[in-house]
DSSP file (Angstrom, degrees, kcal/mol; ACC not computed):
  #  RESIDUE AA STRUCTURE BP1 BP2  ACC     N-H-->O    O-->H-N    N-H-->O    O-->H-N    TCO  KAPPA ALPHA  PHI   PSI    X-CA   Y-CA   Z-CA
    1    1 A M     >        0   0    0      0, 0.0     4,-2.2     0, 0.0     5,-0.2   0.000 360.0 360.0 360.0 -43.6    0.0    0.0    0.0
    2    2 A R  H  >  +     0   0    0      1,-0.2     4,-2.8     2,-0.2     5,-0.2   0.905 360.0  53.9 -61.7 -42.0    2.8    2.4    0.8
    3    3 A I  H  > S+     0   0    0      1,-0.2     4,-2.6     2,-0.2    -1,-0.2   0.899 109.6  48.7 -60.4 -41.9    4.5    1.7   -2.5
    4    4 A L  H  > S+     0   0    0      2,-0.2     4,-2.4     1,-0.2    -1,-0.2   0.897 110.5  51.2 -64.5 -42.2    1.3    2.6   -4.3
    5    5 A S  H  X S+     0   0    0     -4,-2.2     4,-2.4     2,-0.2    -2,-0.2   0.917 111.6  47.2 -65.1 -41.1    1.0    5.8   -2.3
    6    6 A L  H  X S+     0   0    0     -4,-2.8     4,-2.8     2,-0.2    -2,-0.2   0.933 111.3  50.4 -62.7 -45.0    4.6    6.7   -3.2
    7    7 A F  H  X S+     0   0    0     -4,-2.6     4,-2.7     1,-0.2    -2,-0.2   0.911 111.9  48.6 -61.0 -41.6    4.0    6.0   -6.9
    8    8 A L  H  X S+     0   0    0     -4,-2.4     4,-2.8     2,-0.2     5,-0.2   0.907 110.2  51.1 -64.9 -41.3    0.9    8.1   -6.8
    9    9 A A  H  X S+     0   0    0     -4,-2.4     4,-1.9     2,-0.2     5,-0.2   0.934 110.2  48.9 -63.6 -44.6    2.7   10.9   -5.1
   10   10 A F  H  X S+     0   0    0     -4,-2.8     4,-2.7     2,-0.2     5,-0.3   0.965 113.3  48.6 -53.4 -51.1    5.4   10.8   -7.7
   11   11 A F  H  X S+     0   0    0     -4,-2.7     4,-2.7     1,-0.2    -2,-0.2   0.917 112.0  46.7 -57.4 -46.9    2.8   10.8  -10.5
   12   12 A F  H  < S+     0   0    0     -4,-2.8    -1,-0.2     1,-0.2    -2,-0.2   0.773 115.6  47.1 -69.0 -25.8    0.8   13.7   -9.1
   13   13 A L  H  X S+     0   0    0     -4,-1.9     4,-0.6    -5,-0.2    -2,-0.2   0.842 118.5  39.2 -82.4 -33.2    4.1   15.7   -8.5
   14   14 A Y  H  X S+     0   0    0     -4,-2.7     4,-1.8    -5,-0.2     5,-0.2   0.838 103.5  69.6 -84.0 -34.1    5.5   15.1  -12.0
   15   15 A A  H  X S+     0   0    0     -4,-2.7     4,-2.4    -5,-0.3     5,-0.2   0.887  98.1  47.0 -56.7 -47.9    2.3   15.3  -14.0
   16   16 A P  H  > S+     0   0    0      0, 0.0     4,-2.5     0, 0.0    -1,-0.2   0.914 109.5  56.1 -65.0 -38.6    1.7   19.1  -13.7
   17   17 A V  H  < S+     0   0    0     -4,-0.6     4,-0.4     1,-0.2    -2,-0.2   0.891 111.5  42.7 -55.8 -42.2    5.3   19.8  -14.5
   18   18 A V  H >< S+     0   0    0     -4,-1.8     3,-0.5     2,-0.2    -1,-0.2   0.890 115.9  46.4 -72.2 -44.0    5.1   18.0  -17.7
   19   19 A S  H 3< S+     0   0    0     -4,-2.4    -2,-0.2     1,-0.2    -1,-0.2   0.830 117.9  39.7 -72.8 -31.9    1.7   19.3  -18.8
   20   20 A F  T 3< S+     0   0    0     -4,-2.5     2,-0.5    -5,-0.2    -1,-0.2   0.304  83.2 119.5-102.5   7.8    2.3   23.0  -18.1
   21   21 A A    <   -     0   0    0     -3,-0.5     3,-0.1    -4,-0.4    -4,-0.0  -0.612  45.2-164.1 -78.7 127.9    5.9   23.3  -19.2
   22   22 A E  S    S+     0   0    0     -2,-0.5     2,-0.3     1,-0.1    -1,-0.2   0.839  70.1   6.4 -82.1 -35.4    6.2   25.8  -22.1
   23   23 A D  S  > S-     0   0    0      1,-0.1     4,-1.7     0, 0.0     5,-0.1  -0.875  82.2 -98.0-140.9 176.3    9.6   24.7  -23.3
   24   24 A E  H  > S+     0   0    0     -2,-0.3     4,-2.1     1,-0.2     5,-0.1   0.855 117.2  55.8 -66.8 -36.2   12.1   22.0  -22.6
   25   25 A Q  H  > S+     0   0    0      1,-0.2     4,-2.0     2,-0.2    -1,-0.2   0.919 108.2  46.5 -67.0 -43.9   14.3   24.2  -20.3
   26   26 A S  H  > S+     0   0    0      1,-0.2     4,-2.8     2,-0.2    -1,-0.2   0.874 111.3  53.9 -66.9 -36.1   11.4   25.0  -17.9
   27   27 A A  H  X S+     0   0    0     -4,-1.7     4,-2.6     2,-0.2    -1,-0.2   0.902 107.7  50.1 -61.9 -40.8   10.4   21.3  -17.9
   28   28 A K  H  X S+     0   0    0     -4,-2.1     4,-1.9     2,-0.2    -2,-0.2   0.889 111.8  47.8 -64.7 -39.8   13.9   20.4  -16.9
   29   29 A E  H  X S+     0   0    0     -4,-2.0     4,-2.5     2,-0.2     5,-0.2   0.930 111.2  51.1 -66.4 -45.9   13.9   22.9  -14.1
   30   30 A G  H  X S+     0   0    0     -4,-2.8     4,-2.5     1,-0.2    -2,-0.2   0.917 110.5  47.7 -56.1 -48.0   10.5   21.7  -13.0
   31   31 A F  H  X S+     0   0    0     -4,-2.6     4,-2.7     1,-0.2    -1,-0.2   0.886 110.7  53.0 -61.5 -39.2   11.7   18.1  -12.9
   32   32 A K  H  X S+     0   0    0     -4,-1.9     4,-2.1     2,-0.2    -2,-0.2   0.907 110.2  47.0 -64.6 -42.0   14.8   19.1  -11.0
   33   33 A E  H  X S+     0   0    0     -4,-2.5     4,-2.5     2,-0.2    -2,-0.2   0.931 114.0  47.4 -65.6 -44.9   12.7   20.9   -8.3
   34   34 A V  H  X S+     0   0    0     -4,-2.5     4,-2.6    -5,-0.2    -2,-0.2   0.908 110.7  52.6 -62.7 -42.5   10.4   17.9   -8.0
   35   35 A H  H  X S+     0   0    0     -4,-2.7     4,-1.9     2,-0.2    -1,-0.2   0.902 109.6  47.8 -64.4 -40.7   13.3   15.6   -7.7
   36   36 A E  H  X S+     0   0    0     -4,-2.1     4,-1.8     2,-0.2    -1,-0.2   0.909 111.7  51.0 -67.3 -39.3   14.9   17.5   -5.0
   37   37 A G  H  X S+     0   0    0     -4,-2.5     4,-2.0     1,-0.2    -2,-0.2   0.907 109.8  49.5 -59.7 -42.4   11.5   17.7   -3.1
   38   38 A M  H  X S+     0   0    0     -4,-2.6     4,-2.8     1,-0.2     5,-0.2   0.820 106.6  56.6 -68.2 -32.0   11.1   13.9   -3.4
   39   39 A K  H  X S+     0   0    0     -4,-1.9     4,-1.9     1,-0.2    -1,-0.2   0.904 108.1  47.5 -64.4 -39.7   14.6   13.4   -2.1
   40   40 A K  H  X S+     0   0    0     -4,-1.8     4,-2.0     2,-0.2    -2,-0.2   0.890 112.4  49.7 -68.3 -39.2   13.7   15.4    1.0
   41   41 A V  H  X S+     0   0    0     -4,-2.0     4,-2.6     2,-0.2     5,-0.2   0.945 111.7  47.4 -63.8 -46.2   10.4   13.4    1.4
   42   42 A T  H  X S+     0   0    0     -4,-2.8     4,-2.4     1,-0.2    -1,-0.2   0.867 110.9  51.5 -69.2 -31.8   12.1   10.1    1.1
   43   43 A K  H  X S+     0   0    0     -4,-1.9     4,-2.3    -5,-0.2    -1,-0.2   0.912 112.6  46.6 -65.7 -40.2   14.9   11.1    3.6
   44   44 A T  H  X S+     0   0    0     -4,-2.0     4,-2.3     2,-0.2    -2,-0.2   0.887 113.8  47.2 -67.5 -40.3   12.2   12.1    6.1
   45   45 A V  H  X S+     0   0    0     -4,-2.6     4,-2.2     2,-0.2    -2,-0.2   0.901 113.7  48.6 -67.6 -41.0   10.2    9.0    5.6
   46   46 A D  H  X S+     0   0    0     -4,-2.4     4,-2.2     2,-0.2    -2,-0.2   0.889 111.0  50.9 -64.4 -42.5   13.4    6.9    5.9
   47   47 A K  H  X S+     0   0    0     -4,-2.3     4,-1.9     2,-0.2    -2,-0.2   0.920 112.1  45.7 -62.8 -46.2   14.4    8.8    9.1
   48   48 A N  H  X S+     0   0    0     -4,-2.3     4,-2.6     1,-0.2    -2,-0.2   0.878 111.3  53.7 -65.7 -36.9   10.9    8.2   10.7
   49   49 A A  H  X S+     0   0    0     -4,-2.2     4,-2.5     1,-0.2    -2,-0.2   0.897 108.3  49.1 -66.8 -39.2   11.0    4.5    9.6
   50   50 A K  H  X S+     0   0    0     -4,-2.2     4,-1.9     2,-0.2    -1,-0.2   0.892 110.8  50.3 -65.0 -38.8   14.4    4.1   11.3
   51   51 A K  H  X S+     0   0    0     -4,-1.9     4,-1.9     2,-0.2    -2,-0.2   0.951 112.7  47.3 -63.5 -49.2   13.1    5.7   14.5
   52   52 A G  H  X S+     0   0    0     -4,-2.6     4,-2.3     1,-0.2    -2,-0.2   0.887 110.5  51.6 -60.3 -39.9   10.1    3.4   14.5
   53   53 A W  H  X S+     0   0    0     -4,-2.5     4,-2.7     1,-0.2    -1,-0.2   0.858 105.3  55.3 -68.5 -34.0   12.1    0.4   13.9
   54   54 A K  H  X S+     0   0    0     -4,-1.9     4,-2.4     2,-0.2    -1,-0.2   0.928 109.7  47.3 -62.2 -43.7   14.4    1.2   16.8
   55   55 A E  H  X S+     0   0    0     -4,-1.9     4,-2.4     2,-0.2    -2,-0.2   0.920 114.0  46.0 -60.5 -46.7   11.5    1.3   19.1
   56   56 A V  H  X S+     0   0    0     -4,-2.3     4,-2.4     2,-0.2    -2,-0.2   0.894 113.1  50.6 -64.7 -39.1   10.0   -1.9   17.8
   57   57 A D  H  X S+     0   0    0     -4,-2.7     4,-2.2     2,-0.2    -2,-0.2   0.924 110.4  49.9 -62.2 -46.7   13.4   -3.6   18.0
   58   58 A K  H  X S+     0   0    0     -4,-2.4     4,-2.1     1,-0.2    -2,-0.2   0.931 112.1  46.7 -58.2 -51.3   13.9   -2.4   21.7
   59   59 A K  H  X S+     0   0    0     -4,-2.4     4,-2.6     1,-0.2    -1,-0.2   0.896 111.2  51.8 -65.7 -39.2   10.5   -3.6   22.7
   60   60 A A  H  X S+     0   0    0     -4,-2.4     4,-2.4     1,-0.2    -1,-0.2   0.871 108.6  51.8 -61.0 -38.8   11.1   -7.0   21.0
   61   61 A K  H  X S+     0   0    0     -4,-2.2     4,-2.1     2,-0.2    -1,-0.2   0.889 110.4  48.9 -65.5 -40.9   14.4   -7.4   22.8
   62   62 A Q  H  X S+     0   0    0     -4,-2.1     4,-2.2     2,-0.2    -2,-0.2   0.917 112.8  47.2 -62.4 -47.4   12.6   -6.7   26.1
   63   63 A D  H  X S+     0   0    0     -4,-2.6     4,-2.4     1,-0.2    -2,-0.2   0.902 110.8  51.7 -65.8 -38.1    9.9   -9.2   25.4
   64   64 A W  H  X S+     0   0    0     -4,-2.4     4,-2.6     1,-0.2    -1,-0.2   0.898 109.5  49.6 -61.4 -43.2   12.4  -11.8   24.3
   65   65 A K  H  X S+     0   0    0     -4,-2.1     4,-2.5     2,-0.2    -1,-0.2   0.895 110.8  50.7 -65.1 -39.0   14.4  -11.4   27.5
   66   66 A A  H  X S+     0   0    0     -4,-2.2     4,-2.4     2,-0.2    -2,-0.2   0.920 112.4  45.9 -63.5 -43.8   11.2  -11.7   29.6
   67   67 A V  H  X S+     0   0    0     -4,-2.4     4,-2.6     1,-0.2    -2,-0.2   0.934 113.3  50.0 -65.5 -44.6   10.2  -14.9   27.8
   68   68 A D  H  X S+     0   0    0     -4,-2.6     4,-2.4     2,-0.2    -2,-0.2   0.897 110.5  49.5 -59.6 -43.6   13.8  -16.3   28.1
   69   69 A K  H  X S+     0   0    0     -4,-2.5     4,-2.2     1,-0.2    -1,-0.2   0.934 112.1  48.3 -61.0 -47.3   13.8  -15.5   31.9
   70   70 A S  H  X S+     0   0    0     -4,-2.4     4,-2.2     1,-0.2    -2,-0.2   0.879 110.4  51.1 -66.6 -37.4   10.5  -17.2   32.4
   71   71 A A  H  X S+     0   0    0     -4,-2.6     4,-2.7     2,-0.2    -1,-0.2   0.922 108.6  51.3 -62.0 -44.5   11.6  -20.2   30.4
   72   72 A K  H  X S+     0   0    0     -4,-2.4     4,-2.1     1,-0.2    -2,-0.2   0.889 110.5  48.7 -59.4 -42.0   14.8  -20.5   32.5
   73   73 A K  H  X S+     0   0    0     -4,-2.2     4,-2.6     2,-0.2    -1,-0.2   0.923 112.2  49.5 -66.1 -43.1   12.8  -20.4   35.7
   74   74 A T  H  X S+     0   0    0     -4,-2.2     4,-2.6     1,-0.2    -2,-0.2   0.900 111.8  46.9 -66.2 -40.2   10.3  -23.0   34.4
   75   75 A W  H  X S+     0   0    0     -4,-2.7     4,-2.5     2,-0.2    -1,-0.2   0.913 112.6  50.1 -65.4 -39.9   13.1  -25.4   33.3
   76   76 A K  H  X S+     0   0    0     -4,-2.1     4,-2.1    -5,-0.2    -2,-0.2   0.926 112.3  47.9 -62.7 -45.6   14.9  -24.9   36.7
   77   77 A K  H  X S+     0   0    0     -4,-2.6     4,-2.4     2,-0.2    -1,-0.2   0.890 111.2  51.0 -63.3 -41.6   11.6  -25.7   38.6
   78   78 A A  H  X S+     0   0    0     -4,-2.6     4,-2.1     2,-0.2    -2,-0.2   0.892 109.2  50.8 -62.6 -40.7   11.0  -28.7   36.4
   79   79 A G  H  X S+     0   0    0     -4,-2.5     4,-2.1     2,-0.2    -2,-0.2   0.914 110.5  48.4 -65.9 -41.9   14.5  -30.0   37.1
   80   80 A E  H  X S+     0   0    0     -4,-2.1     4,-2.4     2,-0.2    -2,-0.2   0.908 111.1  51.2 -62.8 -42.7   14.0  -29.6   40.9
   81   81 A D  H  X S+     0   0    0     -4,-2.4     4,-2.0     1,-0.2    -2,-0.2   0.883 109.6  50.1 -63.5 -37.0   10.6  -31.4   40.7
   82   82 A I  H  X S+     0   0    0     -4,-2.1     4,-2.1     2,-0.2    -1,-0.2   0.888 110.5  50.0 -65.8 -42.2   12.2  -34.3   38.8
   83   83 A K  H  X S+     0   0    0     -4,-2.1     4,-1.5     2,-0.2    -2,-0.2   0.900 111.0  49.2 -60.9 -43.9   14.9  -34.5   41.4
   84   84 A K  H  X S+     0   0    0     -4,-2.4     4,-1.1     1,-0.2    -2,-0.2   0.906 112.6  47.0 -64.5 -42.2   12.4  -34.6   44.2
   85   85 A K  H  < S+     0   0    0     -4,-2.0    -1,-0.2     1,-0.2    -2,-0.2   0.863 112.1  49.5 -70.2 -36.3   10.3  -37.3   42.6
   86   86 A T  H  < S+     0   0    0     -4,-2.1    -1,-0.2     1,-0.2    -2,-0.2   0.728 105.7  57.1 -77.1 -21.7   13.2  -39.5   41.8
   87   87 A K  H  <        0   0    0     -4,-1.5    -1,-0.2     1,-0.2    -2,-0.2   0.806 360.0 360.0 -74.8 -29.7   14.7  -39.3   45.3
   88   88 A D     <        0   0    0     -4,-1.1    -1,-0.2    -5,-0.1    -2,-0.1   0.507 360.0 360.0 -73.8 360.0   11.5  -40.6   46.9
């Protein structure tokens, strides 16, 4: 869905430049301006995606540590239970 949105954004930004360009030079300038604008947009989107990924990764690591800690406790408890039952 995001790719389609980006494609439509490119299309709507480039279409007016092409259709209203009076000569080749102004069309080139228009494309250049639009290209620079899209560079800024993609850098901003990329920067926000990296921030979001860092938060998600941090939360996943915390969850993984909690699960790992719980599993270790459970295995330890199971080992102790087995030892108790086999001693009797």
